[in-house]
N, C-alpha and C positions, 0 to 999 in steps of 0.2 A: 202484233208482237213479232220481234225478230226471231230468227231460226233457233237461237239458244236462250232466249229471254226467259221462257217459262222454266227451263232447267236452272237458270241462275236464280230466279225467284224461289224455286223449290229448295235449292241448297241454302239460300239466305234464311228462309223460314226455319229450316232444320238447325242452322247455326244459332239463330236467335232462341230457338227452343232449348238448345244446349246451354246457352248463356243464362237464360232465365232460370234454368234448373240448377246448374252448378255454381253460378256466381251470385245470382240474386236470390237463390233458394226459394223460388216461387214456383211451386208445382202447377198451380192453376194456369199461370201465364205460359209455362212450358207446354202444358197440354193444349192450350189455345193455339200456340204456334205450330205444334206438331199436327193438330187436327187440320189446320189450314194447309199445311204442307201435303198432307194426305189427300185432302179434297182437291188441291191444285193438281197433284199427280194423277188423281182418278179422272178428272174431267177435262184435262188439257192434253191434246195430242203432243207427245214429247219426242223430239228428235234424238234425245239421249238413248232411248231404248230402241230406236229404229223402227221401221215398218217392213213387213214382209213384201217382197217384190210382187208386183201384179203380173199375173200369167194369164195367157189365154186358156180356153178350156183344156183340161188335162188330157193327156194322150191316153189312148186306150192301152190296156195291158198287152195286146198283140204288138202295138207299135213300140212299146218299151222293150219287149222281148226281142223284136227284130233289131232295134238299135243296139242292144247289148250283145247280140250275136254278131253284128257287124263291127263292133268295137270291143274286142276282148279286154277285160280288165276294167271296163267302165262300170261305175256304180249305178244304182237306180236313180240316185239324185243327179248324176251326170246326164242320164238319159232324159229325165224330166226337164232339166234345164235346157238341154239341146233341142228337144222337141217343142218346148214352149216358146221358142224365139221365133 
């Protein structure tokens, strides 16, 4: 599958569920499409939600403190990002 194919299929299944419910008045068919969309979302890695960046082992608290002392105004997140590269 392409990068955004699973996301497109997910939204298509949700749209079909809405059509089945509101236009065709078929609750069972709408539930089938909605359940399929939920299963697709649950079992397919989606680029729409993103993935957390991979980092090396986390820095020690002492390293974080030292970085923040050397860089006044830096947040803990800034320190973790800088020390993880």
